[in-house]
BAFI-3210 file (N, C-alpha, C; in Angstrom, 3 decimals, decimal comma, padded with zeros to 6 digits):
// residues 307
n [1|2|3|4|5|6|7|8|9|10|11|12|13|14|15|16|17|18|19|20|21|22|23|24|25|26|27|28|29|30|31|32|33|34|35|36|37|38|39|40|41|42|43|44|45|46|47|48|49|50|51|52|53|54|55|56|57|58|59|60|61|62|63|64|65|66|67|68|69|70|71|72|73|74|75|76|77|78|79|80|81|82|83|84|85|86|87|88|89|90|91|92|93|94|95|96|97|98|99|100|101|102|103|104|105|106|107|108|109|110|111|112|113|114|115|116|117|118|119|120|121|122|123|124|125|126|127|128|129|130|131|132|133|134|135|136|137|138|139|140|141|142|143|144|145|146|147|148|149|150|151|152|153|154|155|156|157|158|159|160|161|162|163|164|165|166|167|168|169|170|171|172|173|174|175|176|177|178|179|180|181|182|183|184|185|186|187|188|189|190|191|192|193|194|195|196|197|198|199|200|201|202|203|204|205|206|207|208|209|210|211|212|213|214|215|216|217|218|219|220|221|222|223|224|225|226|227|228|229|230|231|232|233|234|235|236|237|238|239|240|241|242|243|244|245|246|247|248|249|250|251|252|253|254|255|256|257|258|259|260|261|262|263|264|265|266|267|268|269|270|271|272|273|274|275|276|277|278|279|280|281|282|283|284|285|286|287|288|289|290|291|292|293|294|295|296|297|298|299|300|301|302|303|304|305|306|307]
n.u [031,058|028,792|025,322|023,932|021,070|019,971|019,532|020,306|022,564|022,295|021,664|021,910|019,775|017,749|016,721|013,841|011,389|012,108|010,848|009,617|010,680|013,020|016,451|019,270|022,702|025,624|028,968|029,083|030,528|032,406|033,696|032,117|029,890|029,213|028,646|026,436|024,611|024,349|023,091|020,631|019,539|019,288|017,271|015,144|014,927|015,134|018,171|020,239|023,430|025,450|028,089|031,474|033,125|031,856|032,439|033,736|031,614|029,678|030,959|030,947|028,201|027,537|028,010|026,016|023,069|019,890|017,768|019,407|021,018|023,374|024,559|026,210|028,035|029,897|031,061|032,883|032,503|030,361|028,772|028,379|026,935|024,600|023,723|023,167|021,035|019,188|018,473|016,775|013,535|011,513|009,938|012,005|012,943|015,038|018,085|021,449|024,181|027,099|029,665|033,164|036,396|039,558|041,903|043,582|046,214|046,769|044,487|042,209|038,730|036,824|035,456|037,007|037,122|038,544|039,640|038,594|036,578|035,012|034,280|033,377|031,517|030,327|029,526|027,643|025,852|024,799|023,722|021,755|019,884|019,068|017,832|015,854|013,060|012,096|012,464|011,112|011,282|013,860|017,111|020,363|023,438|026,939|029,193|031,912|033,939|036,026|035,088|035,204|037,818|041,083|042,185|040,040|038,099|036,757|034,645|036,267|035,524|036,728|038,593|037,905|039,031|041,442|043,748|047,187|047,473|047,080|046,237|045,952|044,366|043,042|041,467|039,874|038,520|037,092|035,362|033,770|032,645|031,135|029,204|027,621|026,624|025,231|023,233|021,875|020,833|019,408|017,414|016,058|015,015|013,401|011,483|010,352|009,143|007,127|007,586|007,575|009,972|013,023|016,174|019,172|022,239|025,260|028,033|030,782|032,469|035,645|036,288|037,480|038,386|039,091|039,439|041,375|043,684|044,595|045,819|047,651|049,956|052,707|053,430|050,992|049,463|050,684|050,164|047,371|046,986|047,889|046,066|043,674|043,977|044,165|042,463|040,164|036,683|034,993|033,973|031,269|030,242|030,738|029,005|026,557|025,744|024,965|022,864|021,166|020,432|019,044|016,770|015,577|013,107|013,759|014,207|014,256|017,382|018,920|021,966|023,989|026,136|028,779|028,527|030,647|033,896|035,253|033,712|034,581|033,972|031,272|027,794|025,171|023,999|022,553|024,639|027,088|027,841|030,018|030,123|030,506|029,346|026,732|025,706|023,284|023,424|025,895|025,386|023,368|024,787|026,761|025,140|024,130|026,506|027,178|025,109|025,758|028,258|027,711|025,502|023,094|019,968|017,748|014,725|011,680|008,934|006,545|007,356|008,634|008,547|005,417|003,385]
n.v [-039,871|-038,359|-039,121|-040,403|-039,387|-039,630|-041,174|-040,256|-037,783|-034,535|-031,363|-027,963|-027,891|-029,067|-027,254|-025,791|-023,626|-020,286|-017,916|-014,760|-014,815|-013,558|-013,306|-012,967|-013,063|-013,331|-012,163|-012,483|-011,900|-013,539|-016,923|-019,432|-017,932|-016,360|-018,388|-019,516|-017,350|-016,982|-019,369|-019,230|-016,893|-017,680|-019,495|-017,880|-016,197|-012,999|-011,682|-010,431|-009,297|-009,199|-007,432|-006,526|-004,952|-002,952|-002,324|-004,587|-006,266|-005,252|-005,814|-008,592|-009,038|-008,421|-010,707|-012,407|-013,968|-012,828|-011,439|-009,230|-007,371|-005,129|-004,621|-002,883|-004,502|-004,989|-007,393|-007,338|-005,083|-003,817|-001,553|-001,282|-003,616|-003,011|-000,812|-002,023|-003,742|-001,856|-000,656|-002,394|-003,123|-004,799|-008,052|-010,924|-013,817|-015,647|-015,961|-016,287|-017,003|-016,714|-015,509|-015,283|-015,610|-017,333|-018,971|-016,732|-014,277|-013,111|-010,688|-007,897|-007,049|-004,108|-003,566|-004,661|-007,432|-010,738|-011,502|-013,719|-014,900|-012,671|-011,841|-014,177|-015,274|-013,474|-011,186|-012,298|-013,307|-010,938|-009,765|-011,648|-011,640|-008,970|-008,822|-010,680|-010,093|-009,656|-011,972|-014,748|-017,457|-019,138|-019,427|-019,945|-021,025|-020,982|-023,483|-025,654|-028,601|-028,229|-027,658|-029,914|-030,649|-032,231|-032,100|-031,343|-028,977|-026,129|-023,724|-020,976|-019,712|-018,342|-016,844|-015,633|-014,210|-015,374|-014,255|-013,976|-016,665|-017,212|-019,035|-019,592|-021,716|-022,755|-020,568|-020,343|-022,834|-022,528|-020,426|-021,633|-023,738|-022,202|-021,246|-023,501|-023,992|-021,630|-021,995|-024,146|-023,034|-020,865|-022,167|-023,432|-021,203|-020,057|-022,078|-022,066|-019,609|-020,065|-019,573|-019,730|-019,792|-021,404|-022,567|-023,544|-025,298|-025,560|-027,088|-026,832|-028,949|-029,749|-027,194|-025,615|-022,497|-018,941|-018,678|-020,019|-018,720|-016,700|-017,723|-017,802|-019,264|-020,011|-022,568|-023,982|-022,585|-023,446|-026,208|-026,126|-025,113|-027,250|-029,184|-028,003|-028,318|-031,084|-032,519|-031,146|-030,234|-028,095|-024,600|-024,340|-026,903|-027,086|-025,123|-026,307|-027,520|-025,478|-024,502|-026,711|-026,873|-024,527|-024,760|-027,284|-029,385|-029,552|-030,453|-027,944|-026,967|-028,796|-030,068|-029,802|-031,428|-032,628|-036,041|-037,736|-039,400|-038,563|-036,331|-034,488|-034,082|-034,588|-035,613|-033,454|-033,976|-035,007|-034,180|-035,167|-033,981|-032,686|-033,691|-031,461|-029,507|-030,042|-029,481|-028,231|-026,599|-025,295|-023,927|-022,141|-020,651|-019,487|-017,906|-016,018|-014,706|-013,680|-011,865|-010,004|-009,107|-008,013|-006,394|-006,973|-008,552|-011,423|-011,084|-010,167|-012,484|-011,270|-009,558|-011,082|-012,811|-014,046|-016,960]
n.w [021,973|019,706|019,371|016,523|014,953|012,484|009,281|006,855|005,618|007,034|005,698|004,393|002,631|003,963|005,702|006,968|005,380|005,975|005,638|006,584|009,079|011,508|012,196|014,347|014,041|015,719|015,191|012,382|010,103|009,000|008,653|010,670|011,470|009,225|007,397|008,660|008,662|005,902|005,083|006,467|005,383|002,729|003,022|003,399|005,606|007,302|008,010|010,506|010,574|013,143|014,047|014,964|013,346|011,085|008,419|007,422|007,844|006,059|003,650|003,740|003,716|001,121|-000,278|000,398|-000,488|-000,305|002,285|004,205|006,830|008,365|011,616|014,240|016,770|019,559|021,454|023,443|024,828|026,996|026,821|024,094|023,638|025,062|023,577|021,106|021,815|022,750|020,422|019,244|018,245|017,451|016,873|017,389|016,036|016,245|017,919|017,475|019,198|018,237|017,892|018,790|020,431|020,451|022,428|022,825|023,512|026,908|028,020|028,370|028,335|027,398|029,688|031,612|031,959|031,663|028,392|026,820|028,428|028,846|026,226|024,783|026,544|028,710|027,243|025,496|027,372|028,469|026,140|025,337|027,504|027,452|024,975|025,231|025,829|023,268|021,837|020,157|019,527|019,734|021,367|020,384|021,437|021,008|021,844|022,650|022,114|023,737|026,207|027,667|027,755|028,320|031,712|033,124|032,761|034,468|036,152|037,287|039,944|042,007|040,731|038,109|035,994|035,788|036,831|037,288|036,815|034,194|031,340|027,931|026,774|028,977|029,682|027,389|027,418|029,816|029,103|027,177|028,542|030,232|028,458|028,015|030,590|030,917|028,944|030,097|032,513|031,496|030,001|032,099|033,463|031,488|031,128|033,689|033,621|031,916|029,247|025,656|024,419|023,538|024,767|023,364|022,607|020,645|018,947|016,634|016,022|014,638|012,748|009,863|010,093|010,433|013,105|014,596|013,959|015,623|017,820|020,863|020,933|018,923|018,056|018,374|016,485|014,131|014,274|014,194|011,622|010,087|010,957|010,094|007,403|006,931|008,642|009,564|008,970|006,612|007,006|006,325|006,782|009,521|010,458|010,155|012,490|014,259|012,731|012,632|015,330|015,385|013,771|013,843|015,461|018,493|021,961|024,543|025,892|024,559|023,070|020,316|017,998|015,762|014,587|014,233|014,797|017,908|017,842|015,946|013,267|010,913|010,742|011,875|015,180|018,334|021,025|023,502|026,842|029,408|032,912|034,472|032,911|033,211|035,652|037,644|039,935|039,759|037,421|038,213|040,090|038,488|036,876|038,705|039,443|036,947|036,469|038,432|037,511|034,975|035,307|034,188|034,096|034,194|032,372|033,976|034,367|033,516|031,546|029,743|026,557|025,683|025,040]
ca.u [030,638|027,393|024,405|023,372|019,621|019,540|020,125|020,829|023,218|021,456|022,377|021,118|018,533|016,750|016,220|012,473|011,215|012,266|010,227|008,895|011,402|014,184|017,521|020,506|023,863|026,777|030,203|028,632|031,239|033,313|033,669|030,861|028,802|028,810|028,008|025,117|023,777|024,104|022,103|019,321|019,029|018,897|016,011|014,081|014,926|015,852|019,282|021,048|024,821|025,868|029,545|032,259|033,635|030,751|032,949|033,884|030,278|029,030|031,601|030,440|026,788|027,423|028,103|024,886|021,846|018,727|017,514|020,355|021,469|024,538|024,489|027,430|027,978|031,185|030,750|033,891|032,149|028,960|028,034|027,982|025,869|023,386|023,282|022,558|019,738|018,288|018,029|015,906|012,165|010,540|010,110|013,222|012,659|016,196|019,362|022,550|025,351|028,165|030,971|034,082|037,842|040,069|043,306|044,304|047,068|046,047|044,043|040,982|037,708|036,698|034,921|037,989|037,042|039,448|039,124|037,779|035,385|034,190|033,756|032,641|030,416|029,596|028,886|026,438|024,918|024,106|022,942|020,575|018,896|018,532|016,966|014,885|011,653|011,727|012,717|009,880|011,470|014,950|018,473|021,374|024,733|028,038|030,151|033,038|034,383|037,015|034,483|035,542|039,200|041,882|042,430|038,756|037,732|035,789|034,492|037,166|034,756|037,611|039,499|037,343|039,934|042,682|044,847|048,333|047,535|046,439|046,623|044,958|043,432|042,197|040,496|038,927|037,669|036,171|034,329|032,859|031,871|030,156|028,098|026,723|025,937|024,282|022,096|021,149|020,077|018,449|016,268|015,302|014,290|012,353|010,420|009,683|008,353|006,143|007,916|007,726|011,334|013,913|017,618|019,925|023,657|025,846|029,466|031,019|033,542|036,839|035,959|038,590|038,041|040,206|039,420|042,611|044,829|045,025|046,289|048,806|051,119|053,156|053,361|049,596|049,014|051,180|049,400|046,017|047,027|047,964|044,790|042,670|044,181|044,060|041,498|038,942|035,680|034,982|033,092|029,877|029,869|030,704|027,828|025,347|025,328|024,194|021,633|020,321|019,867|018,199|015,548|014,953|012,231|014,515|013,843|015,093|018,533|019,661|023,320|024,176|027,498|028,994|028,382|031,808|034,854|035,633|032,842|035,345|033,299|030,165|026,423|024,642|023,262|022,627|025,996|027,264|028,505|030,674|029,347|030,614|028,429|025,370|025,438|022,374|023,842|026,949|024,751|022,687|025,814|027,361|024,152|024,117|027,752|027,118|024,253|026,505|029,343|027,215|024,387|021,955|019,234|016,710|013,487|010,583|007,986|005,504|007,875|009,165|007,617|004,410|002,817]
ca.v [-039,605|-037,973|-040,126|-040,036|-039,627|-039,575|-042,148|-039,497|-036,532|-033,341|-030,204|-026,730|-028,103|-029,561|-026,150|-025,404|-022,255|-019,305|-016,666|-014,052|-014,922|-012,686|-013,912|-012,236|-013,942|-012,544|-012,564|-013,051|-011,371|-014,549|-018,228|-020,108|-016,965|-016,009|-019,576|-019,636|-016,270|-017,240|-020,444|-018,760|-015,939|-018,452|-020,165|-016,885|-015,354|-011,729|-011,960|-009,311|-009,618|-008,383|-007,513|-005,448|-004,120|-002,869|-002,333|-005,996|-006,829|-004,857|-006,568|-009,958|-009,034|-008,358|-012,060|-013,190|-013,839|-012,790|-010,215|-009,089|-006,042|-005,152|-003,738|-002,966|-005,125|-005,383|-008,164|-007,032|-003,756|-003,920|-000,385|-001,629|-004,614|-002,300|000,008|-002,919|-004,186|-000,704|-000,338|-003,457|-002,749|-005,714|-009,455|-011,607|-015,250|-016,495|-015,354|-017,256|-016,457|-017,398|-014,843|-015,676|-015,630|-018,631|-019,146|-015,491|-013,834|-012,511|-009,326|-007,506|-006,353|-002,710|-003,521|-005,213|-008,878|-011,525|-011,346|-014,820|-015,024|-011,487|-011,793|-015,386|-015,580|-012,387|-010,357|-012,996|-013,351|-009,649|-009,579|-012,514|-011,171|-007,683|-009,047|-011,742|-009,691|-009,639|-013,272|-015,524|-018,879|-019,796|-018,904|-020,987|-020,522|-021,823|-023,993|-026,346|-029,794|-027,775|-027,585|-031,156|-030,952|-032,777|-031,135|-031,095|-027,554|-025,732|-022,288|-020,536|-018,680|-017,556|-016,063|-015,787|-013,621|-016,169|-013,343|-014,639|-018,069|-017,241|-019,960|-019,355|-022,818|-022,820|-019,482|-020,687|-023,922|-021,966|-019,632|-022,517|-024,406|-021,217|-021,172|-024,631|-023,751|-020,554|-022,602|-024,959|-022,187|-020,084|-023,023|-023,611|-019,975|-019,910|-023,031|-021,597|-018,439|-020,524|-018,954|-020,676|-019,698|-022,499|-022,320|-024,705|-025,049|-026,338|-026,906|-027,136|-029,904|-029,054|-026,516|-024,799|-021,079|-018,088|-018,571|-020,540|-017,929|-015,744|-018,462|-017,200|-020,133|-020,211|-023,998|-024,361|-022,040|-024,354|-027,446|-025,850|-025,008|-028,611|-029,824|-027,423|-028,827|-032,530|-033,158|-030,378|-029,992|-026,674|-023,777|-024,625|-028,127|-026,774|-024,312|-027,127|-027,855|-024,324|-024,443|-027,810|-026,447|-023,352|-024,987|-028,579|-029,407|-030,198|-029,969|-026,921|-027,503|-029,733|-029,730|-030,415|-031,447|-033,658|-037,394|-038,545|-039,729|-037,467|-035,194|-033,506|-033,838|-035,511|-035,158|-032,889|-034,904|-034,649|-034,408|-035,328|-032,888|-033,133|-033,574|-030,069|-028,705|-030,509|-029,256|-027,089|-025,699|-024,450|-023,053|-021,064|-019,800|-018,701|-016,908|-014,955|-013,955|-012,975|-010,696|-009,022|-008,566|-007,263|-005,514|-007,377|-009,630|-012,111|-010,305|-010,697|-013,226|-010,415|-008,849|-012,032|-013,142|-015,037|-017,717]
ca.w [020,598|019,606|018,872|015,225|014,928|011,098|008,380|005,729|006,049|007,110|005,165|004,315|001,871|004,909|006,516|006,587|004,886|007,041|005,221|007,633|010,340|011,664|012,985|014,616|014,156|016,142|014,529|011,114|008,943|008,470|009,294|010,987|011,522|007,862|006,813|009,284|008,145|004,480|004,958|006,932|004,394|001,552|003,346|003,433|006,807|007,325|008,925|010,950|010,848|014,293|013,907|015,567|012,259|010,129|007,046|007,073|007,800|004,808|002,580|003,820|003,350|-000,331|-000,812|000,892|-001,273|000,563|003,048|005,305|007,212|009,250|012,779|015,021|018,093|020,114|022,650|024,462|025,349|027,412|026,328|022,729|023,761|025,462|022,441|020,118|022,321|022,841|019,072|018,715|018,603|016,843|017,243|016,952|016,130|016,501|018,267|017,450|019,881|017,520|017,900|019,849|020,223|020,902|022,835|022,562|024,625|028,023|027,796|029,067|027,570|027,790|031,048|032,529|032,098|030,826|027,032|026,308|029,258|028,617|024,855|024,406|027,450|029,369|026,233|025,026|028,498|028,527|024,915|025,354|028,474|027,006|023,813|025,499|025,679|021,853|021,208|020,081|019,245|020,447|021,489|020,165|021,886|020,551|022,807|022,031|022,832|024,715|027,539|028,370|027,394|029,423|032,776|033,790|032,792|035,479|036,307|038,360|040,627|042,867|039,889|036,770|035,016|035,814|037,134|037,868|036,399|032,885|030,266|026,869|026,584|030,176|029,576|026,332|027,900|030,803|028,432|026,455|029,591|030,694|027,493|028,245|031,854|030,604|028,242|031,073|033,430|030,715|029,706|033,337|033,747|030,474|031,447|034,903|033,248|030,921|027,967|024,559|023,894|023,925|024,757|022,914|022,378|019,559|018,705|015,225|015,805|014,162|011,495|009,367|009,979|010,855|014,563|015,175|013,523|016,647|018,984|021,523|020,756|017,541|017,772|018,176|015,196|013,104|014,361|013,731|010,158|009,559|011,233|009,215|006,043|006,782|009,544|009,792|007,957|006,287|007,819|006,001|007,491|010,944|010,749|010,125|013,849|014,741|011,957|013,097|016,610|015,171|012,993|014,106|016,634|019,560|023,300|025,131|026,597|023,724|022,651|018,998|017,474|014,743|015,118|013,902|015,832|018,801|017,511|015,182|012,001|010,723|010,602|013,124|016,034|019,751|021,506|024,934|027,548|030,629|034,150|034,910|032,099|033,480|037,068|037,785|041,009|039,192|036,439|038,941|040,690|037,407|036,456|039,716|039,292|035,667|036,670|039,212|036,700|033,812|035,642|033,364|034,746|033,434|032,406|034,779|033,536|032,941|030,398|028,770|025,466|026,067|023,927]
c.u [029,154|026,559|023,768|021,890|019,072|020,232|020,719|021,467|022,239|022,264|021,425|019,839|017,415|016,202|014,799|012,431|011,238|011,639|009,407|009,579|012,632|015,184|018,645|021,615|025,054|028,040|029,966|029,390|032,228|033,031|032,297|029,684|028,299|028,123|026,606|024,160|023,399|023,018|020,721|018,702|018,557|017,574|014,863|014,057|015,549|016,914|020,055|022,446|025,300|027,385|030,237|032,719|032,581|031,226|033,146|032,516|029,558|029,634|031,106|028,995|026,586|027,410|026,933|023,660|020,645|018,641|018,446|020,584|022,613|024,317|025,738|027,164|029,386|030,925|031,758|033,663|030,668|028,140|027,554|026,851|024,547|022,838|022,589|021,157|018,729|017,735|017,105|014,474|011,100|010,791|011,411|012,992|013,838|017,437|020,414|023,795|026,598|029,558|031,859|035,533|038,382|041,553|044,155|045,215|046,239|045,717|042,753|040,020|037,652|036,211|035,835|037,934|038,113|038,832|038,192|036,495|034,443|033,540|032,861|031,398|029,652|028,895|027,596|025,399|024,099|023,208|021,649|019,509|018,279|017,570|015,795|013,422|011,176|011,790|011,477|010,093|012,616|016,254|019,427|022,735|025,837|028,964|031,256|033,318|035,466|036,426|034,773|036,945|039,937|042,209|041,165|038,424|036,637|035,657|035,320|036,509|035,632|038,552|039,063|038,259|041,268|043,908|045,974|048,476|046,944|047,071|045,564|043,927|042,520|041,102|039,443|037,965|036,658|035,042|033,310|032,064|030,788|028,968|027,113|025,958|024,900|023,038|021,231|020,270|019,061|017,216|015,421|014,439|013,157|011,176|009,643|008,789|007,257|006,345|008,012|009,139|012,166|015,364|018,321|021,382|024,135|027,352|029,779|031,946|034,814|036,517|037,103|038,107|039,261|040,306|040,761|043,821|045,358|045,547|047,564|050,085|051,462|053,064|051,927|049,063|049,455|050,387|047,972|045,974|047,067|046,642|043,679|042,751|043,836|042,971|040,139|037,949|035,641|033,947|031,624|029,387|029,803|029,453|026,540|024,835|024,520|022,849|020,652|019,642|018,861|016,853|014,872|014,103|012,899|014,067|014,776|016,209|019,365|021,023|023,612|025,640|027,640|028,984|029,578|032,748|035,318|034,847|033,591|034,680|032,163|028,831|025,921|023,782|023,341|023,981|026,021|027,964|029,081|029,737|029,374|029,650|026,969|024,915|024,542|022,789|024,942|026,364|024,059|023,705|026,457|026,412|024,136|025,358|027,719|026,217|024,991|027,577|028,837|026,161|023,135|021,293|018,221|015,417|012,432|009,597|006,930|005,999|008,484|008,107|006,669|003,872|001,427]
c.v [-039,259|-039,121|-039,643|-040,381|-039,626|-040,646|-041,468|-038,218|-035,364|-032,162|-029,026|-026,889|-028,617|-028,472|-025,793|-023,956|-021,277|-017,951|-016,047|-014,098|-014,012|-013,357|-012,915|-013,260|-013,084|-013,081|-013,128|-012,544|-012,368|-015,890|-018,822|-019,148|-016,596|-017,183|-019,768|-018,586|-016,514|-018,290|-019,988|-017,780|-016,669|-019,169|-019,186|-015,977|-013,997|-011,859|-010,681|-009,819|-008,674|-008,504|-006,323|-004,452|-004,052|-002,828|-003,765|-006,669|-006,498|-005,611|-008,008|-010,038|-009,012|-009,750|-012,949|-012,923|-013,909|-011,479|-010,154|-007,619|-006,188|-004,160|-003,955|-003,583|-005,549|-006,073|-007,947|-005,666|-003,766|-002,714|-000,641|-002,645|-003,933|-001,446|-000,855|-003,324|-003,046|-000,327|-001,374|-003,215|-003,700|-007,137|-010,006|-013,098|-016,041|-015,655|-016,453|-016,578|-017,174|-016,817|-015,339|-015,540|-016,888|-018,570|-017,899|-015,141|-013,159|-011,056|-009,077|-006,854|-004,904|-002,572|-004,209|-006,708|-009,552|-011,662|-012,472|-015,005|-013,855|-011,461|-012,980|-015,599|-014,360|-011,473|-010,989|-013,138|-012,068|-009,447|-010,384|-011,988|-009,838|-007,838|-009,982|-011,300|-009,684|-011,019|-014,147|-017,027|-019,487|-019,021|-020,083|-020,396|-021,514|-022,200|-024,706|-027,630|-029,434|-027,671|-028,841|-031,616|-031,576|-031,703|-030,738|-029,618|-027,282|-024,219|-021,864|-019,378|-017,788|-016,658|-016,187|-015,232|-014,346|-015,290|-014,085|-016,091|-018,249|-018,271|-019,832|-020,462|-023,000|-021,765|-019,795|-021,776|-023,419|-021,205|-020,513|-023,408|-023,470|-021,124|-022,319|-024,471|-022,640|-021,116|-023,409|-024,100|-021,319|-020,920|-023,254|-022,397|-019,752|-020,832|-022,573|-020,401|-018,776|-019,826|-020,022|-020,700|-020,856|-022,051|-023,615|-024,309|-025,938|-026,157|-027,407|-028,306|-029,146|-028,478|-025,589|-023,370|-020,263|-017,967|-018,977|-019,666|-016,945|-016,421|-017,840|-017,998|-020,303|-021,678|-024,435|-023,804|-022,934|-025,655|-027,258|-025,728|-026,383|-029,349|-029,311|-028,013|-030,298|-033,202|-032,457|-030,476|-028,493|-025,925|-024,045|-025,873|-027,876|-026,018|-025,123|-027,451|-026,720|-024,250|-025,525|-027,439|-025,319|-023,687|-026,332|-028,508|-030,222|-029,663|-028,852|-027,555|-028,462|-029,166|-030,507|-030,344|-032,541|-035,055|-038,283|-038,762|-038,489|-036,181|-034,104|-033,146|-034,839|-034,818|-034,560|-033,898|-034,401|-035,082|-034,572|-034,125|-033,432|-033,014|-032,132|-029,170|-029,044|-030,247|-028,035|-026,112|-024,763|-023,471|-021,873|-020,106|-018,902|-017,602|-015,725|-014,079|-013,118|-011,753|-009,603|-008,343|-007,654|-006,228|-005,817|-008,582|-010,257|-011,304|-010,961|-011,409|-012,359|-009,670|-009,774|-012,324|-014,237|-015,741|-017,212]
c.w [020,575|019,050|017,584|015,202|013,507|010,282|007,166|006,247|006,010|006,582|004,996|003,504|002,770|005,816|006,076|006,101|006,061|006,693|006,355|008,980|010,329|012,585|013,186|014,774|014,548|015,460|013,143|009,898|008,358|009,137|009,503|010,973|010,150|007,189|007,363|008,740|006,697|004,293|005,387|005,944|003,144|001,763|003,532|004,632|006,520|008,399|009,226|011,280|011,941|014,417|014,561|014,515|011,161|008,675|006,564|006,975|006,508|003,630|002,562|003,359|001,837|-000,960|-000,400|000,034|-000,341|001,302|004,258|005,628|008,200|010,387|013,626|016,393|018,487|021,439|023,772|025,094|025,709|026,998|024,904|022,733|024,122|024,320|021,391|020,566|022,385|021,478|018,463|019,185|018,037|017,314|016,657|017,147|016,666|016,805|018,280|018,008|019,363|017,744|019,031|019,445|020,896|021,213|022,603|023,739|025,713|027,731|028,539|028,087|028,042|029,226|032,054|032,740|031,245|029,437|026,596|027,111|028,991|027,256|024,547|025,261|027,979|028,375|025,732|026,130|028,550|027,311|024,953|026,300|028,081|025,830|024,113|025,411|024,224|021,204|021,291|019,931|020,049|020,428|021,310|020,507|021,524|021,700|022,027|022,796|023,846|026,111|028,351|027,988|028,574|030,457|033,508|033,889|033,821|035,451|037,518|039,118|041,501|042,068|038,437|035,678|034,941|036,043|037,839|037,500|035,000|031,960|029,180|026,728|027,786|030,111|028,516|026,805|028,916|030,128|027,724|027,402|030,098|029,750|027,675|029,556|031,702|029,931|029,205|031,973|032,697|030,404|030,951|033,635|032,742|030,766|032,681|034,633|032,243|029,581|026,886|023,982|024,429|023,859|024,374|022,728|021,235|019,564|017,299|014,963|015,457|012,793|011,110|009,140|010,384|012,368|015,174|014,867|014,543|017,906|019,542|021,301|019,277|017,147|017,525|016,859|014,053|013,098|013,874|012,209|009,515|009,764|010,339|007,811|005,909|007,618|009,543|008,645|007,689|007,130|007,569|006,733|008,997|011,336|010,751|011,529|014,476|014,035|012,378|014,412|016,433|014,545|013,247|015,373|017,726|020,919|023,745|025,950|025,780|023,322|021,385|018,593|016,436|015,360|014,832|015,077|016,584|018,523|016,749|013,861|011,875|010,616|011,913|013,882|017,471|020,303|023,017|025,538|028,852|031,830|034,651|034,160|032,366|034,903|037,264|038,877|040,518|038,191|037,115|039,563|039,633|036,960|037,423|039,600|038,019|035,741|037,423|038,362|035,586|034,170|034,845|034,007|033,801|033,503|033,289|033,873|032,874|031,709|029,371|027,716|025,918|024,832|023,603]
res [m|a|k|n|t|h|t|q|p|w|n|t|t|d|i|p|d|q|t|g|r|t|a|v|v|t|g|a|n|s|g|l|g|l|a|t|a|t|a|l|a|a|a|g|a|h|v|v|l|a|v|r|d|t|k|r|g|e|a|a|a|q|a|v|n|g|s|v|e|v|r|r|l|d|l|a|d|l|a|s|v|r|d|f|a|a|g|w|h|s|d|l|d|l|l|i|n|n|a|g|v|m|n|v|p|e|g|r|t|k|d|g|f|e|t|q|f|g|t|n|y|l|g|h|f|a|l|t|n|l|l|l|p|h|i|t|d|r|v|v|s|l|s|s|t|a|h|k|a|p|g|s|p|r|i|h|f|d|n|l|d|l|t|g|e|y|d|p|m|t|a|y|s|q|s|k|l|a|m|l|l|f|t|l|e|l|q|r|r|l|a|a|a|s|s|p|v|r|a|l|a|a|h|p|g|w|a|a|t|n|l|q|g|n|d|a|s|t|l|r|r|l|l|f|r|l|g|n|k|f|i|a|q|d|g|q|a|g|a|l|n|s|l|y|a|a|v|q|d|l|p|g|g|s|f|v|g|p|d|g|m|f|e|m|r|g|n|p|a|l|a|g|r|s|a|a|a|s|d|p|a|t|a|r|r|l|w|t|v|s|e|e|l|t|g|v|t|f|p|e|p|t|t|a|v|q|s]
***
């Protein structure tokens, strides 16, 4: 269970003034991403909704009060990721790697990666490193309690695409474990480069969004619907964990999640992670493999943002 560090519930009214700051939120046209973007815009930030479907993004932006814009980003297509990053020419205070898919049927991204590993992790790996020379404050990456689900999730280095042994939940857990290992190694590299930028991670607990609606299993979709109705917190409450990681003065490498039972719901607080998610050697190995797969590397210290 997460450790509660607050005596009063933390909510969007506790977000400091974000006037003059710019944030990118991936997957911001619905669910947690839209709730996160809405809260940051309400606090004064200029928020870029980075979405695959710009029509849906524009429709979502109409409901957001504040300064927002929509830009196309398909995390399942590294060419799209490169185009998005190439079009960025100013400072970026905050990058929230929120977008993702969950427990989907076996498939491949445009670049041939397993869908969940490629979209949830590799797309964000490439995006973060390409944008890093512009980032001035922090990177928040979304993980999940699935990173420590039964069965001891691990990175399948010998078969990252799970070819011949694909299981939707195994693939999802691997992608979310990868996000935590990415945060661990990114923070190490930022500190070694004397960068002021911090890398943090968050998970929403069980939040009722449309994420569960694409599950490969009909039975799980039914169970998720019931859970969404009777157990889950809403998307706004789930997004508080990303927002807390984005605006609170936390150490680099921190992991935020709900403080309630089994970290399913509750007040944002520092959360626990599995031993597999805390292994620096695995994190470094994953980083090396990710550079090879994406062709994207960590910026040299001379080009990273300096204090």
